[in-house]
C-alpha positions as CSV (number, residue, x, y, z in Angstrom):
1,M,0.0,0.0,0.0
2,Q,1.3,3.5,-0.8
3,V,2.3,5.0,2.5
4,T,3.9,8.4,2.9
5,S,6.0,9.2,6.0
6,G,5.6,12.3,8.1
7,L,9.0,13.4,6.8
8,E,7.8,13.2,3.2
9,V,4.6,15.0,4.0
10,L,6.5,17.8,5.7
11,L,8.8,18.2,2.7
12,R,5.8,18.2,0.3
13,D,3.5,20.5,2.2
14,G,5.5,22.4,4.8
15,H,4.2,23.1,8.3
16,P,3.2,26.3,10.0
17,L,5.4,25.5,13.0
18,V,8.4,24.8,10.8
19,D,8.2,27.2,7.9
20,G,10.5,30.2,8.2
21,R,12.0,29.0,11.5
22,R,15.2,27.8,13.0
23,V,15.0,24.0,13.2
24,G,16.7,21.4,15.4
25,L,16.3,17.9,14.2
26,L,16.3,14.7,16.3
27,T,16.9,11.8,14.0
28,H,18.9,8.6,13.2
29,P,19.6,6.4,10.2
30,A,16.0,5.2,9.8
31,G,15.0,8.9,9.2
32,V,14.9,8.6,5.4
33,D,12.6,9.2,2.5
34,R,11.6,6.4,0.1
35,G,14.7,7.2,-1.9
36,L,16.9,6.5,1.1
37,R,17.9,10.2,1.4
38,S,18.4,11.2,5.1
39,A,16.1,13.6,6.9
40,V,19.3,15.6,7.7
41,E,20.1,16.0,4.0
42,L,16.6,16.8,3.0
43,I,15.6,19.2,5.7
44,R,19.0,21.0,5.5
45,A,18.6,21.6,1.7
46,D,15.0,23.0,2.0
47,R,15.0,26.8,2.0
48,R,11.6,27.1,3.6
49,W,13.4,26.8,7.0
50,T,16.9,26.8,8.4
51,L,18.4,23.6,10.0
52,V,20.7,24.9,12.8
53,A,21.3,21.9,15.1
54,L,21.1,18.1,15.2
55,F,20.2,15.8,18.0
56,G,20.9,12.1,18.3
57,P,19.2,9.3,20.5
58,E,20.8,6.1,21.7
59,H,23.2,4.7,19.1
60,G,23.9,8.3,17.9
61,I,22.6,10.3,14.9
62,R,24.5,8.0,12.5
63,G,23.5,4.8,14.3
64,D,27.1,3.5,14.8
65,A,27.1,3.1,18.6
66,E,26.2,-0.1,20.3
67,A,23.4,-0.4,22.8
68,G,24.1,1.3,26.1
69,V,27.3,3.0,24.9
70,H,27.3,6.7,25.7
71,V,27.8,9.0,22.7
72,A,29.5,12.4,23.0
73,S,28.2,15.6,21.4
74,A,30.3,16.6,18.5
75,T,30.4,18.5,15.2
76,D,28.7,16.4,12.5
77,P,31.4,15.9,9.8
78,R,28.9,15.7,7.0
79,T,27.1,19.0,7.7
80,G,29.3,21.0,10.0
81,L,26.4,21.3,12.4
82,V,26.6,20.5,16.1
83,A,25.2,17.1,16.8
84,H,23.9,17.1,20.4
85,S,23.9,13.7,22.0
86,L,20.9,12.8,24.1
87,Y,22.5,9.6,25.2
88,G,25.7,10.8,26.9
89,A,26.4,13.5,29.4
90,T,22.6,14.3,29.3
91,R,19.5,12.5,28.2
92,V,17.4,15.6,27.8
93,P,18.2,18.8,25.8
94,T,19.7,21.5,27.9
95,D,18.8,25.1,27.7
96,E,22.0,25.8,25.9
97,M,21.1,23.1,23.3
98,L,17.7,24.6,22.7
99,A,18.8,28.3,22.8
100,D,19.1,28.8,19.1
101,I,16.2,26.8,17.8
102,D,12.5,27.7,17.4
103,V,11.2,24.3,16.8
104,L,12.5,20.7,17.4
105,A,11.5,18.3,14.6
106,I,11.7,14.6,15.5
107,D,12.0,11.9,12.9
108,L,12.7,8.6,14.7
109,Q,11.5,5.1,13.8
110,D,10.0,3.6,16.9
111,I,9.1,-0.1,17.2
112,G,5.8,-0.2,19.1
113,V,7.4,-2.1,22.0
114,R,7.7,-0.5,25.4
115,Y,11.3,-1.5,26.2
116,F,13.0,0.9,23.8
117,T,14.7,4.2,24.7
118,Y,13.4,6.4,21.9
119,P,10.1,7.2,23.6
120,A,11.9,8.3,26.8
121,T,14.1,10.5,24.7
122,V,11.1,12.1,23.0
123,I,9.3,12.6,26.3
124,G,12.4,14.3,27.7
125,C,12.5,16.6,24.6
126,I,8.8,17.5,25.1
127,E,9.4,18.4,28.8
128,A,12.6,20.4,28.0
129,A,11.0,22.2,25.1
130,A,7.9,23.1,27.2
131,A,10.1,24.8,29.8
132,R,11.6,27.0,27.0
133,R,8.4,27.4,25.0
134,T,10.1,25.7,22.1
135,D,7.7,24.0,19.7
136,V,7.9,20.2,19.0
137,V,6.8,18.6,15.8
138,I,7.0,14.8,15.4
139,L,7.3,13.5,11.8
140,D,5.5,10.2,12.3
141,R,6.3,6.8,10.9
142,P,4.3,3.5,11.0
143,A,4.3,1.1,13.9
144,P,6.3,-1.8,12.5
145,L,4.3,-4.6,14.2
146,T,1.0,-3.2,13.1
147,G,-1.1,-0.9,15.2
148,S,-3.8,-3.5,15.9
149,H,-2.0,-6.1,18.0
150,V,-1.7,-5.1,21.6
151,E,-0.2,-7.5,24.2
152,G,1.7,-7.9,27.4
153,G,1.3,-6.4,30.9
154,V,1.1,-2.7,31.6
155,L,4.2,-1.2,33.3
156,R,3.7,-0.3,37.0
157,A,4.6,3.3,37.7
158,A,7.2,2.3,40.2
159,H,9.2,0.7,37.4
160,R,9.3,3.7,35.0
161,S,12.8,4.0,33.5
162,F,14.6,5.0,30.4
163,V,13.6,1.7,28.9
164,G,10.0,1.9,30.1
165,A,9.0,5.6,30.0
166,H,5.2,5.2,30.6
167,D,2.5,2.9,31.8
168,V,1.7,1.0,28.6
169,P,1.7,-2.7,27.6
170,I,4.8,-4.3,26.3
171,R,3.5,-4.3,22.7
172,H,1.4,-1.1,22.6
173,G,0.8,-0.8,18.9
174,L,1.2,3.0,18.8
175,T,3.2,5.1,16.4
176,L,5.7,7.4,18.1
177,G,3.4,10.4,17.4
178,E,0.4,8.6,19.0
179,L,2.5,7.5,22.0
180,A,3.8,11.0,22.5
181,R,0.2,12.4,22.4
182,L,-0.9,9.8,25.0
183,V,2.0,10.4,27.4
184,A,1.7,14.2,27.1
185,A,-2.0,14.1,27.8
186,E,-1.7,11.8,30.7
187,C,1.3,13.6,32.2
188,L,-0.2,17.1,31.7
189,L,2.5,18.1,29.2
190,P,2.0,20.2,26.0
191,V,0.7,17.8,23.3
192,P,3.2,17.9,20.5
193,A,2.2,18.6,16.9
194,V,2.4,15.5,14.7
195,V,2.8,15.3,10.9
196,P,0.9,12.1,10.3
197,V,1.8,9.3,8.0
198,E,-0.5,9.2,4.9
199,G,-2.0,5.9,3.8
200,W,-1.2,3.8,6.8
201,R,-3.8,1.7,8.5
202,R,-3.5,-0.1,11.8
203,P,-3.5,-3.7,10.4
204,L,-0.5,-3.0,8.1
205,W,2.8,-4.5,9.0
206,Y,5.8,-2.3,8.0
207,D,6.7,-4.5,5.0
208,E,3.2,-4.0,3.7
209,T,4.0,-0.3,3.2
210,T,6.0,1.2,0.4
211,L,8.6,2.5,2.8
212,P,12.1,1.1,3.0
213,W,13.1,-0.8,6.2
214,I,16.1,0.6,7.9
215,A,17.1,-1.0,11.2
216,P,15.9,1.3,14.0
217,S,18.8,0.0,16.2
218,P,21.9,-2.1,15.5
219,N,20.5,-5.3,17.0
220,L,17.1,-5.2,15.3
221,P,18.0,-5.8,11.7
222,T,14.7,-7.3,10.5
223,L,11.0,-7.0,11.1
224,D,11.0,-10.6,12.5
225,A,13.7,-9.6,15.0
226,V,11.5,-6.7,16.2
227,L,8.6,-9.1,16.6
228,V,10.5,-11.7,18.7
229,Y,12.2,-8.9,20.6
230,A,8.8,-8.1,22.1
231,G,9.2,-11.3,24.1
232,T,12.9,-12.2,24.2
233,C,14.2,-8.8,25.4
234,L,13.2,-10.0,28.9
235,I,16.2,-12.4,28.5
236,E,18.4,-9.4,29.0
237,G,17.5,-9.5,32.7
238,T,19.2,-12.9,33.1
239,N,22.6,-14.4,32.4
240,L,21.3,-16.2,29.3
241,S,22.5,-14.9,26.0
242,E,19.8,-13.1,23.9
243,G,22.0,-13.5,20.8
244,R,23.8,-10.2,20.9
245,G,27.1,-10.7,19.1
246,T,25.5,-13.0,16.5
247,T,23.7,-12.3,13.2
248,R,20.3,-13.3,14.9
249,P,20.0,-11.1,18.0
250,F,16.9,-11.8,20.0
251,S,16.1,-14.9,17.9
252,L,19.0,-16.9,19.3
253,I,18.7,-17.7,23.0
254,G,21.1,-19.9,24.9
255,A,23.9,-20.5,27.5
256,P,26.9,-22.8,27.8
257,W,25.0,-25.1,30.2
258,L,21.6,-25.1,28.5
259,D,20.1,-28.2,26.8
260,G,18.8,-26.8,23.5
261,D,17.1,-30.0,22.4
262,A,15.1,-30.2,25.7
263,L,14.2,-26.5,25.5
264,A,13.0,-26.7,21.9
265,A,11.0,-29.8,22.8
266,R,9.3,-28.1,25.7
267,L,8.4,-25.1,23.6
268,R,7.0,-27.3,20.8
269,D,4.9,-29.2,23.3
270,R,3.3,-25.9,24.4
271,G,1.8,-25.4,20.9
272,L,2.4,-21.7,21.0
273,P,1.0,-20.2,17.8
274,G,3.1,-18.3,15.2
275,I,6.6,-18.8,16.6
276,A,8.5,-22.1,16.3
277,A,11.8,-23.1,18.0
278,R,14.6,-25.3,16.9
279,A,17.7,-26.5,18.8
280,T,20.9,-24.8,17.8
281,S,24.3,-23.6,19.1
282,F,26.1,-20.4,18.6
283,V,29.2,-18.4,19.8
284,P,28.6,-14.7,20.6
285,T,31.4,-12.4,19.6
286,M,30.4,-9.8,22.2
287,S,28.1,-9.3,25.2
288,K,27.2,-12.3,27.5
289,H,29.2,-15.5,27.0
290,A,31.4,-13.9,24.3
291,G,33.6,-16.5,22.8
292,E,31.8,-19.4,24.5
293,R,29.7,-22.0,22.7
294,C,26.1,-21.5,23.8
295,R,23.5,-24.2,23.4
296,G,19.9,-23.1,23.0
297,I,17.3,-22.4,20.4
298,E,16.6,-20.2,17.4
299,L,13.1,-18.8,17.1
300,H,11.4,-18.7,13.7
301,V,8.3,-16.6,13.0
302,T,5.8,-18.9,11.2
303,D,2.5,-16.8,11.4
304,R,3.1,-13.3,12.6
305,D,-0.6,-12.4,12.9
306,A,-1.2,-15.4,15.2
307,A,2.0,-14.9,17.3
308,R,2.0,-13.5,20.8
309,P,5.7,-12.9,21.4
310,T,5.3,-11.6,24.9
311,E,3.7,-14.9,26.0
312,V,6.5,-16.8,24.1
313,G,9.0,-14.8,26.1
314,L,7.3,-15.9,29.4
315,A,7.2,-19.5,28.3
316,L,10.8,-19.4,27.3
317,L,11.8,-18.1,30.6
318,E,9.7,-20.6,32.5
319,D,11.3,-23.5,30.6
320,C,14.9,-22.0,31.0
321,V,14.3,-21.8,34.8
322,A,13.2,-25.5,34.8
323,L,16.2,-26.6,32.8
324,S,19.0,-24.4,34.3
325,G,18.8,-25.1,38.0
326,D,21.1,-22.8,40.0
327,Q,23.0,-21.8,36.9
328,L,20.4,-19.3,35.8
329,E,21.0,-15.9,37.5
330,W,18.7,-12.9,37.6
331,R,19.8,-9.3,37.0
332,E,16.9,-8.4,39.2
333,A,16.8,-4.6,38.8
334,A,17.2,-4.9,35.0
335,F,14.6,-7.6,34.7
336,D,12.1,-5.7,36.7
337,R,12.6,-2.6,34.6
338,L,11.9,-4.6,31.5
339,S,8.9,-6.6,32.7
340,G,7.5,-3.5,34.5
341,D,6.1,-5.6,37.3
342,L,7.9,-7.2,40.2
343,A,5.4,-10.1,40.2
344,V,6.7,-11.5,36.9
345,R,10.1,-12.3,38.3
346,E,8.8,-13.5,41.6
347,M,6.4,-15.9,39.9
348,L,9.2,-17.3,37.7
349,Q,11.6,-17.7,40.6
350,R,9.1,-19.7,42.7
351,R,8.0,-21.7,39.6
352,A,4.4,-20.7,40.0
353,S,1.9,-21.3,37.2
354,L,1.9,-18.3,34.8
355,D,-1.7,-18.9,33.7
356,Q,-3.1,-16.2,36.0
357,L,-0.3,-13.8,34.9
358,I,-1.1,-14.3,31.2
359,A,-4.8,-13.9,31.9
360,R,-4.1,-10.6,33.7
361,W,-1.8,-9.4,30.9
362,R,-4.6,-10.1,28.3
363,D,-7.1,-8.1,30.5
364,E,-4.6,-5.2,30.8
365,A,-4.0,-5.2,27.0
366,R,-7.7,-5.1,26.3
367,A,-8.3,-2.3,28.8
368,F,-5.4,-0.3,27.2
369,T,-7.0,-0.5,23.7
370,H,-9.9,1.6,25.2
371,R,-7.6,3.9,27.1
372,R,-5.5,4.7,24.0
373,A,-8.5,5.2,21.6
374,R,-8.8,9.0,21.8
375,H,-5.1,9.5,21.0
376,L,-5.1,7.4,17.8
377,L,-4.3,9.2,14.5
378,Y,-5.0,6.3,12.1
379,P,-8.0,4.1,11.3
380,D,-8.8,1.6,14.0
381,D,-9.8,-1.6,12.0
382,G,-10.0,-4.0,14.9
383,L,-7.9,-4.7,17.9
384,S,-6.4,-7.9,19.3
């Protein structure tokens, strides 16, 4: 389906908050038009406004920093403009950074999954801009995993963090513009202007649009990786490898002590729809168990519309607990930030049945679809 990104709409039509003004641009490598030209290049060349500063999220404006690595502010060698890092000495724009701009334009590809840092960066920008009366305009992009599928538990406010900025389900199905509108309204912040995507409907997966897929972060190279990430990112809160340092991050799960055949058999016996597991081994080149042979599984998406990756993630953790004994270790604070609910880890640790937790997650996801309704910008063709 012909889909036009918010960036392309801005370049075609202009915008009253941008035209004739000094612009700061928060973007990254996925901020491109359908011809793969960067937002930096396109906005800088347009004489309807003046691009005066750049801002970069986690991974940097050029996307060449690994997860969690702080990025320093510097002069961008391609443009000569200052590139302010919002993942280094500060995670929100300072007064000095905003002093010479009239409007902050944001062109980031979010993934529709709660544990991701870009929403926290955007919320910080909205707060900082409000204090200086600087306008914010979000150039929207599609939610990659559709905008119809909603799943996973809602984050408890006590667990808000930079990887869980607001009380939404794990897979919330909102575009970045919609999420920013919801958070701003619920936190009593100025609601940012959004340049909507044209032609996108909620049931559409990203690869059903006409827009090119650019990895939104280094370890999410494919759409399938983003889908399984919605469940397997929880593995980061343990000493299991989530496949960082391989060509299949978040699809490969394992550890040196794990029995991959037994794990794959357990997951097959559960009959979970849409995602299949096969036994495998791998050697990460970085991160957990770097240089060690890990035994485990590779996840394969077989029916993405039927898949519930958050429930696959829970099942995977439950089976790894059963197979690992004392060798599985919890990074408790990290896991609780990701799950958003202390009860998840406690139930896994005491090997309690997860049926009630899954039922509660489904109830919370259904309730959220009603809570989010007034903030939606795109046709709502059914929710699941």
